[in-house]
N, CA and C of each residue as an Amber inpcrd file, in Angstrom:
protein
   168
   8.9890000 -12.9970000   5.5710000   8.1630000 -13.7010000   5.0000000
   6.5470000 -13.6010000   5.4940000   5.6850000 -13.1330000   4.1630000
   4.4940000 -13.2350000   4.2670000   3.6270000 -14.3300000   3.8710000
   2.8450000 -14.7090000   4.8920000   2.3370000 -15.8420000   4.4400000
   1.0070000 -16.3020000   3.5750000   0.5020000 -17.3840000   2.6850000
  -0.7120000 -17.2180000   2.1090000  -1.4320000 -16.1730000   2.3000000
  -2.2000000 -16.1350000   3.7750000  -3.3810000 -15.8690000   3.9960000
  -3.4610000 -14.2690000   3.5200000  -2.2800000 -13.7480000   4.4480000
  -1.8020000 -12.3670000   3.7230000  -1.8270000 -11.8690000   2.4650000
  -1.0940000 -12.5900000   2.0610000  -0.7020000 -12.2540000   0.4600000
  -2.1580000 -12.2840000  -0.1910000  -3.1190000 -13.2690000   0.1230000
  -4.6570000 -13.0900000  -0.6480000  -5.4970000 -11.6010000   0.1630000
  -4.5610000 -11.1850000   0.8550000  -5.5160000  -9.7840000   1.8780000
  -5.0940000  -8.7290000   0.8560000  -3.3770000  -9.1660000   0.6180000
  -2.8980000  -7.6270000   0.1640000  -3.3610000  -8.0800000  -1.5510000
  -3.3740000  -9.4160000  -2.2890000  -3.8550000  -9.3580000  -3.4910000
  -5.4690000  -8.7810000  -3.8630000  -6.1610000  -8.5540000  -2.9610000
  -7.5080000  -8.4220000  -2.6510000  -7.5720000  -7.0400000  -2.6560000
  -7.1790000  -6.0770000  -1.8590000  -6.8080000  -4.7660000  -1.3180000
  -6.1660000  -4.6330000  -2.3650000  -5.5900000  -4.5290000  -3.3640000
  -4.8910000  -4.5960000  -4.7300000  -5.6730000  -4.2850000  -5.9180000
  -6.0840000  -5.2420000  -6.3480000  -7.2420000  -5.1990000  -7.1800000
  -8.1480000  -4.5480000  -6.9390000  -9.3490000  -4.1880000  -6.1970000
 -10.2740000  -3.9990000  -5.3660000  -9.8830000  -2.3970000  -5.2560000
  -8.7930000  -1.3690000  -5.2330000  -8.0110000  -0.6040000  -5.2040000
  -7.5770000   0.0610000  -6.5960000  -7.3320000  -0.8610000  -7.8060000
  -6.5230000  -0.5630000  -8.7210000  -5.2860000  -0.2020000  -8.5850000
  -4.5910000  -0.7860000  -7.5020000  -2.7150000  -1.2120000  -7.5070000
  -2.0530000  -1.1610000  -8.3190000  -1.0960000  -1.2700000  -9.0070000
  -0.4220000  -1.7300000 -10.0520000   0.3980000  -2.5850000  -9.8230000
   0.4170000  -2.9040000  -8.6450000   1.6620000  -3.6030000  -8.5540000
   1.3330000  -4.4400000  -6.7160000   1.6960000  -5.1410000  -6.4330000
   1.7120000  -5.6710000  -5.1930000   2.3580000  -4.8190000  -4.0590000
   3.6340000  -4.7630000  -4.7840000   4.2060000  -3.8420000  -3.4090000
   3.5650000  -2.3110000  -3.5430000   3.2890000  -1.9420000  -4.1730000
   2.1000000  -0.6290000  -4.2210000   1.3050000  -0.6350000  -3.5760000
   0.2520000  -1.4450000  -3.4990000  -0.4930000  -2.1020000  -2.5560000
  -0.1270000  -2.0310000  -0.9470000   1.0910000  -2.6290000  -0.6280000
   1.3960000  -2.9130000   0.5290000   2.1700000  -1.4740000   1.1690000
   2.8610000  -1.0400000  -0.2390000   2.8430000   0.9050000   0.4560000
   1.6230000   1.6050000   1.0050000   0.8870000   1.5990000  -0.0380000
  -0.4350000   2.4280000   0.1000000  -0.5640000   1.9340000   1.4350000
  -1.1550000   0.7810000   1.7700000  -1.7670000   0.0860000   2.8850000
  -0.6210000   0.6570000   4.5740000   0.7360000   0.2910000   4.1840000
   1.4630000   0.8350000   5.3170000   1.3240000   2.4600000   5.8750000
   1.2060000   3.0230000   4.7370000   0.9850000   4.8390000   4.6930000
  -0.5160000   5.0330000   5.3990000  -1.5420000   3.9640000   5.3450000
  -2.9520000   4.2730000   5.5430000  -2.6660000   4.2130000   7.4400000
  -2.1430000   3.1230000   7.4750000  -2.2730000   2.3020000   8.7490000
  -0.9700000   3.1590000   9.5710000  -0.0740000   3.9970000   9.0350000
   0.7400000   4.8710000  10.2380000  -0.6530000   6.0090000   9.7970000
  -1.2480000   6.7690000   9.1470000  -1.9860000   8.1380000   9.1160000
  -3.2000000   7.2400000  10.3310000  -3.6820000   6.4350000  10.6670000
  -5.1570000   6.4000000  11.0770000  -4.5540000   6.5470000  12.8540000
  -3.1720000   6.0350000  13.2560000  -2.5180000   5.6480000  14.3490000
  -1.5610000   7.0100000  14.7710000  -2.2300000   8.3090000  13.7310000
  -1.8260000   9.8220000  14.1910000  -0.2560000  10.2670000  14.0840000
   0.2310000   9.1720000  12.8390000   1.5160000   9.7960000  13.1040000
   1.6700000  10.7420000  12.0960000   3.0840000  11.5010000  11.7740000
   3.0330000  12.6960000  11.2100000   2.9170000  12.4680000   9.3390000
   2.2520000  11.4280000   9.0100000   1.4550000  10.9230000   7.6100000
   0.5350000  12.0170000   7.7410000  -0.2350000  12.1610000   8.9870000
  -0.9880000  13.4290000   8.3820000  -1.1450000  14.4550000   7.5920000
  -0.0160000  15.0310000   7.8070000   0.1720000  16.4240000   7.1730000
   1.4150000  15.9310000   5.7710000   1.5460000  14.8240000   5.9480000
   2.7500000  14.2540000   4.6710000   2.8430000  12.8720000   4.4990000
   2.6550000  12.2330000   3.3980000   2.3000000  10.2860000   3.3660000
   4.0270000  10.3200000   3.7750000   4.3260000   9.2110000   4.5460000
   5.6940000   8.9620000   4.8240000   6.5430000   8.2510000   3.3610000
   5.4190000   7.9330000   2.4360000   6.1780000   6.9590000   1.5530000
   5.8890000   7.6220000   0.2290000   6.8030000   8.3690000  -0.3050000
   6.2750000   8.8330000  -1.7390000   6.0120000   7.8690000  -3.0030000
   5.2830000   8.6370000  -3.2120000   4.2180000   7.5390000  -4.6310000
   4.9770000   8.0810000  -6.0810000   5.6550000   7.6400000  -6.4640000
   5.6500000   7.7990000  -8.2630000   4.6360000   7.8190000  -8.9460000
   4.9620000   8.7200000  -9.7360000   3.3730000   8.7660000 -11.0360000
   2.9160000   7.9770000 -12.0690000   5.1080000   7.8910000 -12.0940000
   5.3160000   6.9440000 -13.3750000   5.1040000   5.5210000 -13.4070000
   4.5400000   5.5130000 -14.3930000   3.8900000   3.5820000 -14.4190000
   4.7910000   2.8390000 -14.3350000   4.9330000   1.5370000 -13.9290000
   5.6490000   0.0730000 -13.3860000   5.0710000  -0.8240000 -14.1970000
   5.3430000  -1.4280000 -14.9200000   4.5780000  -2.2830000 -15.0250000
   5.0000000  -3.5780000 -14.4630000   4.2160000  -4.1990000 -13.8720000
   4.1660000  -5.3360000 -12.4970000   5.2230000  -6.4070000 -13.3330000
């Protein structure tokens, strides 16, 4: 479960980076974190992002 403080940070990231939903923001944040720590994601993302638009 996410606490209110973490949800606020995720929502701030979402709005500042134009992510269509909170779950998309979380996926992107996780992918960026994994890349930062030198995982396989440097060559390809762990999470495949759909280009279809989903209403939130």
